[in-house]
N, CA, C and O atoms as a CHARMM CRD file, in Angstrom:
* protein
*
  396
    1    1 MET  N    167.71800  11.09900 203.00300 PROA 1      0.00000
    2    1 MET  CA   168.81000  10.99500 202.07200 PROA 1      0.00000
    3    1 MET  C    168.24900  11.19200 200.67400 PROA 1      0.00000
    4    1 MET  O    167.21100  10.64000 200.30900 PROA 1      0.00000
    5    2 SER  N    168.97900  12.00600 199.89600 PROA 2      0.00000
    6    2 SER  CA   168.51700  12.26900 198.54300 PROA 2      0.00000
    7    2 SER  C    169.30700  11.43700 197.54800 PROA 2      0.00000
    8    2 SER  O    170.24300  10.72900 197.92000 PROA 2      0.00000
    9    3 ILE  N    168.93600  11.52200 196.31300 PROA 3      0.00000
   10    3 ILE  CA   169.60900  10.77700 195.25800 PROA 3      0.00000
   11    3 ILE  C    171.02100  11.30900 195.04200 PROA 3      0.00000
   12    3 ILE  O    171.91700  10.54400 194.68600 PROA 3      0.00000
   13    4 ALA  N    171.23700  12.61900 195.25300 PROA 4      0.00000
   14    4 ALA  CA   172.53200  13.22900 195.01600 PROA 4      0.00000
   15    4 ALA  C    173.55900  12.80000 196.05700 PROA 4      0.00000
   16    4 ALA  O    174.75600  12.90200 195.78800 PROA 4      0.00000
   17    5 GLY  N    173.16300  12.34000 197.19600 PROA 5      0.00000
   18    5 GLY  CA   174.08600  11.91200 198.22900 PROA 5      0.00000
   19    5 GLY  C    173.75900  12.59300 199.53700 PROA 5      0.00000
   20    5 GLY  O    172.80200  13.36200 199.63000 PROA 5      0.00000
   21    6 PRO  N    174.54500  12.31000 200.53000 PROA 6      0.00000
   22    6 PRO  CA   174.27500  12.89700 201.82700 PROA 6      0.00000
   23    6 PRO  C    174.42100  14.41100 201.79600 PROA 6      0.00000
   24    6 PRO  O    175.26300  14.92900 201.06200 PROA 6      0.00000
   25    7 ALA  N    173.63100  15.12300 202.56600 PROA 7      0.00000
   26    7 ALA  CA   173.61500  16.57500 202.57300 PROA 7      0.00000
   27    7 ALA  C    174.79700  17.15900 203.31900 PROA 7      0.00000
   28    7 ALA  O    175.10400  18.33600 203.12400 PROA 7      0.00000
   29    8 ASP  N    175.47200  16.40200 204.15700 PROA 8      0.00000
   30    8 ASP  CA   176.56300  16.94200 204.94900 PROA 8      0.00000
   31    8 ASP  C    177.88300  17.00600 204.17500 PROA 8      0.00000
   32    8 ASP  O    178.84200  17.59200 204.67800 PROA 8      0.00000
   33    9 GLN  N    177.96900  16.43400 202.98700 PROA 9      0.00000
   34    9 GLN  CA   179.20700  16.51600 202.19700 PROA 9      0.00000
   35    9 GLN  C    179.21400  17.81600 201.39500 PROA 9      0.00000
   36    9 GLN  O    178.28100  18.10800 200.64700 PROA 9      0.00000
   37   10 SER  N    180.24700  18.56100 201.55900 PROA 10     0.00000
   38   10 SER  CA   180.35600  19.80200 200.78500 PROA 10     0.00000
   39   10 SER  C    181.14400  19.54200 199.50800 PROA 10     0.00000
   40   10 SER  O    181.89000  18.56900 199.40400 PROA 10     0.00000
   41   11 ALA  N    180.96300  20.42500 198.55000 PROA 11     0.00000
   42   11 ALA  CA   181.67500  20.28300 197.27600 PROA 11     0.00000
   43   11 ALA  C    183.16100  20.50300 197.50700 PROA 11     0.00000
   44   11 ALA  O    183.55700  21.27500 198.38100 PROA 11     0.00000
   45   12 ALA  N    183.97000  19.82700 196.72800 PROA 12     0.00000
   46   12 ALA  CA   185.42400  19.96000 196.85900 PROA 12     0.00000
   47   12 ALA  C    185.83200  21.36000 196.43300 PROA 12     0.00000
   48   12 ALA  O    185.33500  21.86300 195.42600 PROA 12     0.00000
   49   13 PRO  N    186.73200  22.00400 197.18100 PROA 13     0.00000
   50   13 PRO  CA   187.14500  23.35300 196.80200 PROA 13     0.00000
   51   13 PRO  C    187.86600  23.34500 195.45300 PROA 13     0.00000
   52   13 PRO  O    188.63200  22.43300 195.14200 PROA 13     0.00000
   53   14 ALA  N    187.59800  24.39200 194.65900 PROA 14     0.00000
   54   14 ALA  CA   188.22100  24.50000 193.33800 PROA 14     0.00000
   55   14 ALA  C    189.70300  24.81400 193.50000 PROA 14     0.00000
   56   14 ALA  O    190.10700  25.51400 194.42900 PROA 14     0.00000
   57   15 ALA  N    190.49700  24.29000 192.59000 PROA 15     0.00000
   58   15 ALA  CA   191.93300  24.55900 192.62700 PROA 15     0.00000
   59   15 ALA  C    192.17300  26.01700 192.27000 PROA 15     0.00000
   60   15 ALA  O    191.65000  26.52500 191.27900 PROA 15     0.00000
   61   16 GLN  N    192.96800  26.67400 193.09000 PROA 16     0.00000
   62   16 GLN  CA   193.24100  28.08900 192.84500 PROA 16     0.00000
   63   16 GLN  C    194.61700  28.23500 192.23100 PROA 16     0.00000
   64   16 GLN  O    195.59700  27.68600 192.73300 PROA 16     0.00000
   65   17 GLY  N    194.68200  28.99400 191.12200 PROA 17     0.00000
   66   17 GLY  CA   195.94900  29.27300 190.46200 PROA 17     0.00000
   67   17 GLY  C    196.50400  30.59600 190.95300 PROA 17     0.00000
   68   17 GLY  O    196.02100  31.14400 191.94400 PROA 17     0.00000
   69   18 PRO  N    197.49300  31.10300 190.28200 PROA 18     0.00000
   70   18 PRO  CA   198.04900  32.40000 190.68300 PROA 18     0.00000
   71   18 PRO  C    197.01300  33.50100 190.48400 PROA 18     0.00000
   72   18 PRO  O    196.25200  33.49000 189.51700 PROA 18     0.00000
   73   19 SER  N    196.99800  34.43800 191.40500 PROA 19     0.00000
   74   19 SER  CA   196.01400  35.51600 191.30800 PROA 19     0.00000
   75   19 SER  C    196.47800  36.54400 190.28200 PROA 19     0.00000
   76   19 SER  O    197.66800  36.84500 190.18500 PROA 19     0.00000
   77   20 VAL  N    195.54200  37.06900 189.53200 PROA 20     0.00000
   78   20 VAL  CA   195.83600  38.08500 188.53500 PROA 20     0.00000
   79   20 VAL  C    195.25400  39.39000 189.05000 PROA 20     0.00000
   80   20 VAL  O    194.04800  39.51500 189.26300 PROA 20     0.00000
   81   21 ASN  N    196.12300  40.34200 189.24200 PROA 21     0.00000
   82   21 ASN  CA   195.66400  41.64700 189.69200 PROA 21     0.00000
   83   21 ASN  C    196.25100  42.72100 188.78600 PROA 21     0.00000
   84   21 ASN  O    196.93200  42.42000 187.80600 PROA 21     0.00000
   85   22 ARG  N    195.98500  43.94600 189.11800 PROA 22     0.00000
   86   22 ARG  CA   196.42100  45.06600 188.28700 PROA 22     0.00000
   87   22 ARG  C    197.95000  45.11300 188.17200 PROA 22     0.00000
   88   22 ARG  O    198.48300  45.40100 187.10000 PROA 22     0.00000
   89   23 ARG  N    198.63300  44.84000 189.24500 PROA 23     0.00000
   90   23 ARG  CA   200.09800  44.90300 189.23500 PROA 23     0.00000
   91   23 ARG  C    200.70400  43.88000 188.27900 PROA 23     0.00000
   92   23 ARG  O    201.64000  44.20500 187.54800 PROA 23     0.00000
   93   24 THR  N    200.19100  42.65500 188.27200 PROA 24     0.00000
   94   24 THR  CA   200.74700  41.64100 187.37500 PROA 24     0.00000
   95   24 THR  C    200.43800  41.95500 185.91300 PROA 24     0.00000
   96   24 THR  O    201.27200  41.71900 185.03800 PROA 24     0.00000
   97   25 VAL  N    199.24400  42.48500 185.64500 PROA 25     0.00000
   98   25 VAL  CA   198.88700  42.83200 184.26500 PROA 25     0.00000
   99   25 VAL  C    199.75000  43.98300 183.76700 PROA 25     0.00000
  100   25 VAL  O    200.24800  43.94100 182.64200 PROA 25     0.00000
  101   26 LEU  N    199.93400  45.01700 184.59800 PROA 26     0.00000
  102   26 LEU  CA   200.77600  46.14300 184.19000 PROA 26     0.00000
  103   26 LEU  C    202.22600  45.72500 184.02300 PROA 26     0.00000
  104   26 LEU  O    202.90800  46.20700 183.11800 PROA 26     0.00000
  105   27 GLY  N    202.70700  44.83500 184.88100 PROA 27     0.00000
  106   27 GLY  CA   204.07300  44.34100 184.74700 PROA 27     0.00000
  107   27 GLY  C    204.27400  43.56000 183.46300 PROA 27     0.00000
  108   27 GLY  O    205.29900  43.70200 182.79700 PROA 27     0.00000
  109   28 ALA  N    203.29500  42.73200 183.11600 PROA 28     0.00000
  110   28 ALA  CA   203.38400  41.97000 181.86600 PROA 28     0.00000
  111   28 ALA  C    203.33500  42.89700 180.65700 PROA 28     0.00000
  112   28 ALA  O    204.05300  42.68600 179.68000 PROA 28     0.00000
  113   29 ALA  N    202.48700  43.92600 180.72100 PROA 29     0.00000
  114   29 ALA  CA   202.40800  44.87500 179.61000 PROA 29     0.00000
  115   29 ALA  C    203.69900  45.66800 179.47100 PROA 29     0.00000
  116   29 ALA  O    204.15300  45.92600 178.35600 PROA 29     0.00000
  117   30 LEU  N    204.28600  46.05100 180.58100 PROA 30     0.00000
  118   30 LEU  CA   205.55500  46.77600 180.54900 PROA 30     0.00000
  119   30 LEU  C    206.67200  45.90800 179.97200 PROA 30     0.00000
  120   30 LEU  O    207.48500  46.38000 179.17700 PROA 30     0.00000
  121   31 ALA  N    206.70600  44.65200 180.36900 PROA 31     0.00000
  122   31 ALA  CA   207.73200  43.74600 179.84700 PROA 31     0.00000
  123   31 ALA  C    207.53400  43.51100 178.34400 PROA 31     0.00000
  124   31 ALA  O    208.50700  43.45300 177.59200 PROA 31     0.00000
  125   32 ALA  N    206.29000  43.37600 177.91100 PROA 32     0.00000
  126   32 ALA  CA   206.03000  43.18000 176.48200 PROA 32     0.00000
  127   32 ALA  C    206.41100  44.41700 175.68700 PROA 32     0.00000
  128   32 ALA  O    206.97600  44.30500 174.59800 PROA 32     0.00000
  129   33 GLY  N    206.10800  45.59900 176.22000 PROA 33     0.00000
  130   33 GLY  CA   206.47600  46.83400 175.53200 PROA 33     0.00000
  131   33 GLY  C    207.97500  47.01300 175.44000 PROA 33     0.00000
  132   33 GLY  O    208.49100  47.43600 174.40500 PROA 33     0.00000
  133   34 ALA  N    208.67700  46.69400 176.51200 PROA 34     0.00000
  134   34 ALA  CA   210.14000  46.79900 176.49300 PROA 34     0.00000
  135   34 ALA  C    210.73100  45.80200 175.50200 PROA 34     0.00000
  136   34 ALA  O    211.68900  46.11900 174.79700 PROA 34     0.00000
  137   35 GLY  N    210.17000  44.61300 175.44900 PROA 35     0.00000
  138   35 GLY  CA   210.65200  43.61900 174.49000 PROA 35     0.00000
  139   35 GLY  C    210.40900  44.04800 173.05100 PROA 35     0.00000
  140   35 GLY  O    211.27000  43.86100 172.19200 PROA 35     0.00000
  141   36 ALA  N    209.24400  44.62000 172.78600 PROA 36     0.00000
  142   36 ALA  CA   208.94000  45.09800 171.43700 PROA 36     0.00000
  143   36 ALA  C    209.85100  46.25300 171.05000 PROA 36     0.00000
  144   36 ALA  O    210.30700  46.32800 169.90900 PROA 36     0.00000
  145   37 ALA  N    210.12000  47.15600 171.99200 PROA 37     0.00000
  146   37 ALA  CA   211.01000  48.28200 171.70300 PROA 37     0.00000
  147   37 ALA  C    212.42900  47.79700 171.43600 PROA 37     0.00000
  148   37 ALA  O    213.09200  48.29000 170.52300 PROA 37     0.00000
  149   38 ALA  N    212.89500  46.84300 172.21800 PROA 38     0.00000
  150   38 ALA  CA   214.23400  46.30300 171.99500 PROA 38     0.00000
  151   38 ALA  C    214.31800  45.58600 170.65300 PROA 38     0.00000
  152   38 ALA  O    215.30800  45.71600 169.93300 PROA 38     0.00000
  153   39 LEU  N    213.28800  44.83800 170.32300 PROA 39     0.00000
  154   39 LEU  CA   213.26300  44.14500 169.03500 PROA 39     0.00000
  155   39 LEU  C    213.26600  45.13400 167.88600 PROA 39     0.00000
  156   39 LEU  O    213.97100  44.93800 166.89600 PROA 39     0.00000
  157   40 ARG  N    212.48400  46.19100 168.01200 PROA 40     0.00000
  158   40 ARG  CA   212.42700  47.22500 166.96600 PROA 40     0.00000
  159   40 ARG  C    213.76400  47.93200 166.82900 PROA 40     0.00000
  160   40 ARG  O    214.19100  48.24200 165.71600 PROA 40     0.00000
  161   41 THR  N    214.42500  48.18900 167.94300 PROA 41     0.00000
  162   41 THR  CA   215.70300  48.89200 167.91500 PROA 41     0.00000
  163   41 THR  C    216.80900  48.03300 167.31800 PROA 41     0.00000
  164   41 THR  O    217.64500  48.52900 166.56300 PROA 41     0.00000
  165   42 VAL  N    216.81600  46.76600 167.65000 PROA 42     0.00000
  166   42 VAL  CA   217.91100  45.89400 167.23400 PROA 42     0.00000
  167   42 VAL  C    217.68400  45.29900 165.85200 PROA 42     0.00000
  168   42 VAL  O    218.59400  45.30300 165.02200 PROA 42     0.00000
  169   43 VAL  N    216.49000  44.79100 165.59300 PROA 43     0.00000
  170   43 VAL  CA   216.24900  44.00500 164.38600 PROA 43     0.00000
  171   43 VAL  C    215.79600  44.85500 163.21000 PROA 43     0.00000
  172   43 VAL  O    216.26800  44.63600 162.09500 PROA 43     0.00000
  173   44 TYR  N    214.90000  45.81800 163.41300 PROA 44     0.00000
  174   44 TYR  CA   214.28700  46.53300 162.30600 PROA 44     0.00000
  175   44 TYR  C    215.28400  47.27400 161.41500 PROA 44     0.00000
  176   44 TYR  O    215.15300  47.18600 160.19400 PROA 44     0.00000
  177   45 PRO  N    216.27600  47.99900 161.94800 PROA 45     0.00000
  178   45 PRO  CA   217.22000  48.65800 161.02700 PROA 45     0.00000
  179   45 PRO  C    217.95100  47.67800 160.11900 PROA 45     0.00000
  180   45 PRO  O    218.22600  47.98900 158.96000 PROA 45     0.00000
  181   46 ARG  N    218.25800  46.51900 160.63200 PROA 46     0.00000
  182   46 ARG  CA   218.93800  45.52000 159.79300 PROA 46     0.00000
  183   46 ARG  C    218.00800  44.97800 158.71800 PROA 46     0.00000
  184   46 ARG  O    218.43800  44.75800 157.58600 PROA 46     0.00000
  185   47 LEU  N    216.74700  44.76300 159.05100 PROA 47     0.00000
  186   47 LEU  CA   215.79200  44.31300 158.04600 PROA 47     0.00000
  187   47 LEU  C    215.59400  45.37000 156.97100 PROA 47     0.00000
  188   47 LEU  O    215.56000  45.05300 155.78200 PROA 47     0.00000
  189   48 GLU  N    215.46400  46.62600 157.38700 PROA 48     0.00000
  190   48 GLU  CA   215.29200  47.71900 156.43800 PROA 48     0.00000
  191   48 GLU  C    216.49300  47.81700 155.50300 PROA 48     0.00000
  192   48 GLU  O    216.34000  48.05500 154.30500 PROA 48     0.00000
  193   49 GLU  N    217.68400  47.63300 156.05600 PROA 49     0.00000
  194   49 GLU  CA   218.89600  47.69800 155.24300 PROA 49     0.00000
  195   49 GLU  C    218.94500  46.55100 154.24100 PROA 49     0.00000
  196   49 GLU  O    219.37600  46.73400 153.10200 PROA 49     0.00000
  197   50 LEU  N    218.50300  45.36900 154.66400 PROA 50     0.00000
  198   50 LEU  CA   218.49500  44.23200 153.74900 PROA 50     0.00000
  199   50 LEU  C    217.46300  44.41300 152.64300 PROA 50     0.00000
  200   50 LEU  O    217.72400  44.08600 151.48500 PROA 50     0.00000
  201   51 VAL  N    216.30800  44.92800 152.99400 PROA 51     0.00000
  202   51 VAL  CA   215.24200  45.09300 152.00800 PROA 51     0.00000
  203   51 VAL  C    215.57900  46.20200 151.02500 PROA 51     0.00000
  204   51 VAL  O    215.45300  46.01700 149.81400 PROA 51     0.00000
  205   52 ARG  N    216.00100  47.34100 151.52500 PROA 52     0.00000
  206   52 ARG  CA   216.25800  48.50400 150.67500 PROA 52     0.00000
  207   52 ARG  C    217.66400  48.49700 150.07700 PROA 52     0.00000
  208   52 ARG  O    217.90500  49.14200 149.05700 PROA 52     0.00000
  209   53 GLY  N    218.57000  47.78900 150.68900 PROA 53     0.00000
  210   53 GLY  CA   219.93000  47.75200 150.18200 PROA 53     0.00000
  211   53 GLY  C    220.74800  48.97400 150.55300 PROA 53     0.00000
  212   53 GLY  O    221.78100  49.23600 149.93600 PROA 53     0.00000
  213   54 GLY  N    220.31400  49.71500 151.53400 PROA 54     0.00000
  214   54 GLY  CA   221.03700  50.90600 151.94700 PROA 54     0.00000
  215   54 GLY  C    220.77600  51.20400 153.39900 PROA 54     0.00000
  216   54 GLY  O    220.34100  50.33500 154.15500 PROA 54     0.00000
  217   55 SER  N    221.03800  52.41400 153.78400 PROA 55     0.00000
  218   55 SER  CA   220.85300  52.82300 155.16300 PROA 55     0.00000
  219   55 SER  C    219.37700  53.05000 155.44900 PROA 55     0.00000
  220   55 SER  O    218.64300  53.55500 154.60000 PROA 55     0.00000
  221   56 ALA  N    218.94500  52.67700 156.64800 PROA 56     0.00000
  222   56 ALA  CA   217.55200  52.87400 157.04300 PROA 56     0.00000
  223   56 ALA  C    217.32600  54.24700 157.65300 PROA 56     0.00000
  224   56 ALA  O    216.18700  54.60100 157.96100 PROA 56     0.00000
  225   57 ALA  N    218.37500  55.02200 157.83400 PROA 57     0.00000
  226   57 ALA  CA   218.24100  56.30900 158.51700 PROA 57     0.00000
  227   57 ALA  C    217.53100  57.33900 157.65100 PROA 57     0.00000
  228   57 ALA  O    216.73700  58.11900 158.17700 PROA 57     0.00000
  229   58 GLY  N    217.78200  57.37600 156.35900 PROA 58     0.00000
  230   58 GLY  CA   217.19300  58.39200 155.49600 PROA 58     0.00000
  231   58 GLY  C    216.26100  57.80200 154.47200 PROA 58     0.00000
  232   58 GLY  O    216.34100  56.61700 154.14900 PROA 58     0.00000
  233   59 ARG  N    215.37700  58.63300 153.96500 PROA 59     0.00000
  234   59 ARG  CA   214.47900  58.19300 152.90700 PROA 59     0.00000
  235   59 ARG  C    214.85300  58.93400 151.63600 PROA 59     0.00000
  236   59 ARG  O    214.12500  59.82900 151.20500 PROA 59     0.00000
  237   60 GLY  N    215.97000  58.57700 151.03300 PROA 60     0.00000
  238   60 GLY  CA   216.43900  59.24300 149.83900 PROA 60     0.00000
  239   60 GLY  C    215.62900  58.92300 148.60000 PROA 60     0.00000
  240   60 GLY  O    215.75900  59.60700 147.58500 PROA 60     0.00000
  241   61 ASP  N    214.78300  57.88300 148.66300 PROA 61     0.00000
  242   61 ASP  CA   214.01000  57.50100 147.49400 PROA 61     0.00000
  243   61 ASP  C    212.67900  58.23300 147.39400 PROA 61     0.00000
  244   61 ASP  O    211.95400  58.04600 146.41700 PROA 61     0.00000
  245   62 TRP  N    212.34100  59.05600 148.37200 PROA 62     0.00000
  246   62 TRP  CA   211.06700  59.75900 148.37700 PROA 62     0.00000
  247   62 TRP  C    211.27500  61.22700 148.08200 PROA 62     0.00000
  248   62 TRP  O    212.11900  61.87300 148.70200 PROA 62     0.00000
  249   63 ILE  N    210.51100  61.76100 147.14000 PROA 63     0.00000
  250   63 ILE  CA   210.61100  63.16300 146.76300 PROA 63     0.00000
  251   63 ILE  C    209.27800  63.81900 147.09100 PROA 63     0.00000
  252   63 ILE  O    208.22700  63.31600 146.69600 PROA 63     0.00000
  253   64 SER  N    209.31100  64.92200 147.80100 PROA 64     0.00000
  254   64 SER  CA   208.10000  65.60200 148.22100 PROA 64     0.00000
  255   64 SER  C    207.40700  66.24800 147.02700 PROA 64     0.00000
  256   64 SER  O    208.06500  66.88800 146.20700 PROA 64     0.00000
  257   65 PRO  N    206.09200  66.09100 146.91800 PROA 65     0.00000
  258   65 PRO  CA   205.38000  66.77100 145.84000 PROA 65     0.00000
  259   65 PRO  C    205.24800  68.27200 146.08500 PROA 65     0.00000
  260   65 PRO  O    204.88500  69.01800 145.17600 PROA 65     0.00000
  261   66 LEU  N    205.54100  68.72300 147.31700 PROA 66     0.00000
  262   66 LEU  CA   205.44500  70.13600 147.63600 PROA 66     0.00000
  263   66 LEU  C    206.75100  70.87200 147.38000 PROA 66     0.00000
  264   66 LEU  O    206.86600  72.05100 147.71400 PROA 66     0.00000
  265   67 GLY  N    207.72500  70.21000 146.80100 PROA 67     0.00000
  266   67 GLY  CA   208.98700  70.83600 146.45000 PROA 67     0.00000
  267   67 GLY  C    209.22200  70.68400 144.95700 PROA 67     0.00000
  268   67 GLY  O    208.54300  69.90200 144.29200 PROA 67     0.00000
  269   68 GLY  N    210.15900  71.41100 144.44600 PROA 68     0.00000
  270   68 GLY  CA   210.47400  71.28500 143.03200 PROA 68     0.00000
  271   68 GLY  C    209.96400  72.44700 142.22000 PROA 68     0.00000
  272   68 GLY  O    209.68500  73.52200 142.75000 PROA 68     0.00000
  273   69 GLU  N    209.84200  72.21500 140.90400 PROA 69     0.00000
  274   69 GLU  CA   209.51900  73.31100 139.99500 PROA 69     0.00000
  275   69 GLU  C    208.06400  73.76300 140.07600 PROA 69     0.00000
  276   69 GLU  O    207.77300  74.92200 139.77900 PROA 69     0.00000
  277   70 LYS  N    207.14100  72.88500 140.46900 PROA 70     0.00000
  278   70 LYS  CA   205.73400  73.27200 140.57300 PROA 70     0.00000
  279   70 LYS  C    205.30000  73.33200 142.03300 PROA 70     0.00000
  280   70 LYS  O    204.17600  72.96400 142.37200 PROA 70     0.00000
  281   71 ALA  N    206.19500  73.79300 142.88300 PROA 71     0.00000
  282   71 ALA  CA   205.91100  73.81100 144.31400 PROA 71     0.00000
  283   71 ALA  C    204.79600  74.78200 144.65000 PROA 71     0.00000
  284   71 ALA  O    203.97300  74.50600 145.52300 PROA 71     0.00000
  285   72 HSD  N    204.76000  75.92000 143.96600 PROA 72     0.00000
  286   72 HSD  CA   203.75300  76.93700 144.26200 PROA 72     0.00000
  287   72 HSD  C    202.34700  76.39800 144.01300 PROA 72     0.00000
  288   72 HSD  O    201.46800  76.54600 144.86200 PROA 72     0.00000
  289   73 GLU  N    202.12900  75.77300 142.85800 PROA 73     0.00000
  290   73 GLU  CA   200.81600  75.23200 142.53600 PROA 73     0.00000
  291   73 GLU  C    200.46100  74.06500 143.46400 PROA 73     0.00000
  292   73 GLU  O    199.30800  73.91100 143.86700 PROA 73     0.00000
  293   74 ALA  N    201.44000  73.26700 143.78800 PROA 74     0.00000
  294   74 ALA  CA   201.18100  72.12000 144.66100 PROA 74     0.00000
  295   74 ALA  C    200.79700  72.57200 146.06300 PROA 74     0.00000
  296   74 ALA  O    199.91600  71.97700 146.68300 PROA 74     0.00000
  297   75 ARG  N    201.43800  73.60500 146.56300 PROA 75     0.00000
  298   75 ARG  CA   201.09300  74.11900 147.89400 PROA 75     0.00000
  299   75 ARG  C    199.70100  74.73900 147.90200 PROA 75     0.00000
  300   75 ARG  O    198.94800  74.56400 148.86000 PROA 75     0.00000
  301   76 ILE  N    199.35500  75.46100 146.84100 PROA 76     0.00000
  302   76 ILE  CA   198.01800  76.06100 146.75900 PROA 76     0.00000
  303   76 ILE  C    196.95500  74.97000 146.68000 PROA 76     0.00000
  304   76 ILE  O    195.92500  75.05500 147.34900 PROA 76     0.00000
  305   77 ALA  N    197.20100  73.95500 145.86900 PROA 77     0.00000
  306   77 ALA  CA   196.23800  72.85300 145.75000 PROA 77     0.00000
  307   77 ALA  C    196.08900  72.12900 147.08700 PROA 77     0.00000
  308   77 ALA  O    194.98300  71.74800 147.47000 PROA 77     0.00000
  309   78 HSD  N    197.18400  71.94200 147.78400 PROA 78     0.00000
  310   78 HSD  CA   197.13300  71.29400 149.09000 PROA 78     0.00000
  311   78 HSD  C    196.31500  72.13100 150.07900 PROA 78     0.00000
  312   78 HSD  O    195.49300  71.59300 150.82000 PROA 78     0.00000
  313   79 LEU  N    196.54200  73.43200 150.08700 PROA 79     0.00000
  314   79 LEU  CA   195.80100  74.31600 150.97700 PROA 79     0.00000
  315   79 LEU  C    194.31200  74.30400 150.66200 PROA 79     0.00000
  316   79 LEU  O    193.48800  74.25900 151.57500 PROA 79     0.00000
  317   80 LEU  N    193.96000  74.34400 149.39000 PROA 80     0.00000
  318   80 LEU  CA   192.54600  74.33100 149.01000 PROA 80     0.00000
  319   80 LEU  C    191.89100  72.99500 149.34000 PROA 80     0.00000
  320   80 LEU  O    190.72200  72.96700 149.72700 PROA 80     0.00000
  321   81 ARG  N    192.61400  71.89100 149.19500 PROA 81     0.00000
  322   81 ARG  CA   192.05000  70.59300 149.57400 PROA 81     0.00000
  323   81 ARG  C    191.75900  70.53800 151.06100 PROA 81     0.00000
  324   81 ARG  O    190.77500  69.93300 151.48500 PROA 81     0.00000
  325   82 ARG  N    192.61800  71.17300 151.85600 PROA 82     0.00000
  326   82 ARG  CA   192.44900  71.10700 153.30500 PROA 82     0.00000
  327   82 ARG  C    191.41700  72.09300 153.83600 PROA 82     0.00000
  328   82 ARG  O    190.78200  71.82400 154.85500 PROA 82     0.00000
  329   83 THR  N    191.23700  73.23200 153.16600 PROA 83     0.00000
  330   83 THR  CA   190.37700  74.27800 153.72100 PROA 83     0.00000
  331   83 THR  C    189.08200  74.48400 152.95500 PROA 83     0.00000
  332   83 THR  O    188.05500  74.75500 153.57600 PROA 83     0.00000
  333   84 ALA  N    189.08600  74.36900 151.65400 PROA 84     0.00000
  334   84 ALA  CA   187.88900  74.62400 150.84600 PROA 84     0.00000
  335   84 ALA  C    187.38200  73.28600 150.32400 PROA 84     0.00000
  336   84 ALA  O    187.96300  72.70800 149.40600 PROA 84     0.00000
  337   85 PHE  N    186.31500  72.80800 150.90500 PROA 85     0.00000
  338   85 PHE  CA   185.77500  71.50900 150.51700 PROA 85     0.00000
  339   85 PHE  C    185.19900  71.59100 149.10800 PROA 85     0.00000
  340   85 PHE  O    184.26800  72.35700 148.85900 PROA 85     0.00000
  341   86 GLY  N    185.73900  70.82300 148.21000 PROA 86     0.00000
  342   86 GLY  CA   185.23900  70.77900 146.85100 PROA 86     0.00000
  343   86 GLY  C    185.70400  71.93200 145.97400 PROA 86     0.00000
  344   86 GLY  O    184.93300  72.42700 145.15200 PROA 86     0.00000
  345   87 ALA  N    186.94600  72.36800 146.13100 PROA 87     0.00000
  346   87 ALA  CA   187.47500  73.45200 145.29900 PROA 87     0.00000
  347   87 ALA  C    187.58000  72.97600 143.85100 PROA 87     0.00000
  348   87 ALA  O    188.02500  71.86000 143.58100 PROA 87     0.00000
  349   88 THR  N    187.16700  73.83100 142.93600 PROA 88     0.00000
  350   88 THR  CA   187.20100  73.48800 141.51300 PROA 88     0.00000
  351   88 THR  C    188.52800  73.92700 140.89900 PROA 88     0.00000
  352   88 THR  O    189.35200  74.56900 141.55100 PROA 88     0.00000
  353   89 LEU  N    188.71300  73.56800 139.64000 PROA 89     0.00000
  354   89 LEU  CA   189.91500  73.96700 138.92000 PROA 89     0.00000
  355   89 LEU  C    189.97500  75.48300 138.76300 PROA 89     0.00000
  356   89 LEU  O    191.05600  76.07100 138.79600 PROA 89     0.00000
  357   90 ASP  N    188.80900  76.11900 138.59100 PROA 90     0.00000
  358   90 ASP  CA   188.77400  77.58700 138.51100 PROA 90     0.00000
  359   90 ASP  C    189.22800  78.21900 139.82900 PROA 90     0.00000
  360   90 ASP  O    189.93900  79.22400 139.82900 PROA 90     0.00000
  361   91 ASP  N    188.81400  77.62500 140.95100 PROA 91     0.00000
  362   91 ASP  CA   189.25900  78.12900 142.25600 PROA 91     0.00000
  363   91 ASP  C    190.77100  78.01000 142.39900 PROA 91     0.00000
  364   91 ASP  O    191.41600  78.90300 142.94900 PROA 91     0.00000
  365   92 LEU  N    191.33000  76.92500 141.91300 PROA 92     0.00000
  366   92 LEU  CA   192.78100  76.70900 141.97300 PROA 92     0.00000
  367   92 LEU  C    193.51400  77.74000 141.11700 PROA 92     0.00000
  368   92 LEU  O    194.51800  78.31100 141.54400 PROA 92     0.00000
  369   93 GLU  N    193.00700  77.97100 139.91600 PROA 93     0.00000
  370   93 GLU  CA   193.64900  78.94800 139.03900 PROA 93     0.00000
  371   93 GLU  C    193.54200  80.35000 139.60200 PROA 93     0.00000
  372   93 GLU  O    194.49800  81.11900 139.51000 PROA 93     0.00000
  373   94 LEU  N    192.40100  80.70600 140.18600 PROA 94     0.00000
  374   94 LEU  CA   192.22300  82.02000 140.78600 PROA 94     0.00000
  375   94 LEU  C    193.14900  82.19800 141.99100 PROA 94     0.00000
  376   94 LEU  O    193.72900  83.26900 142.16700 PROA 94     0.00000
  377   95 ALA  N    193.29400  81.17100 142.81500 PROA 95     0.00000
  378   95 ALA  CA   194.18600  81.26100 143.96400 PROA 95     0.00000
  379   95 ALA  C    195.64200  81.35100 143.52700 PROA 95     0.00000
  380   95 ALA  O    196.43200  82.06000 144.15000 PROA 95     0.00000
  381   96 ALA  N    196.00600  80.64000 142.46400 PROA 96     0.00000
  382   96 ALA  CA   197.39000  80.73100 141.94300 PROA 96     0.00000
  383   96 ALA  C    197.65500  82.11100 141.36200 PROA 96     0.00000
  384   96 ALA  O    198.75500  82.64300 141.50300 PROA 96     0.00000
  385   97 TYR  N    196.65800  82.69100 140.71100 PROA 97     0.00000
  386   97 TYR  CA   196.80400  84.03500 140.14200 PROA 97     0.00000
  387   97 TYR  C    196.92000  85.08200 141.24000 PROA 97     0.00000
  388   97 TYR  O    197.72600  86.00600 141.13900 PROA 97     0.00000
  389   98 ASP  N    196.10300  84.93600 142.30800 PROA 98     0.00000
  390   98 ASP  CA   196.12700  85.87300 143.41100 PROA 98     0.00000
  391   98 ASP  C    197.40800  85.75700 144.24300 PROA 98     0.00000
  392   98 ASP  O    197.84100  86.72400 144.87100 PROA 98     0.00000
  393   99 GLY  N    197.98600  84.60500 144.24000 PROA 99     0.00000
  394   99 GLY  CA   199.21000  84.41600 145.01800 PROA 99     0.00000
  395   99 GLY  C    198.86500  83.93900 146.38000 PROA 99     0.00000
  396   99 GLY  O    199.75600  83.71600 147.20000 PROA 99     0.00000
């Protein structure tokens, strides 16, 4: 006989809870996604309307920098920023002159 007790006693089995498998995790994720989508659909337009004081469907307060009276220069500058890394002011003027 040892100090720990008799050798024939086995440890008590651990309590088992519900099993977690792929199906339960995917189901929980699907339910959470559906809940978030429903919340976004129902609540968000009303919040946007309260904050902005108007309809949430359009963005009438935003004006594109690529439109208006200096649209040509703005489009050229945008193109040079995206394609020519480090374009200078001379490059911008030359591209505007060339069309």
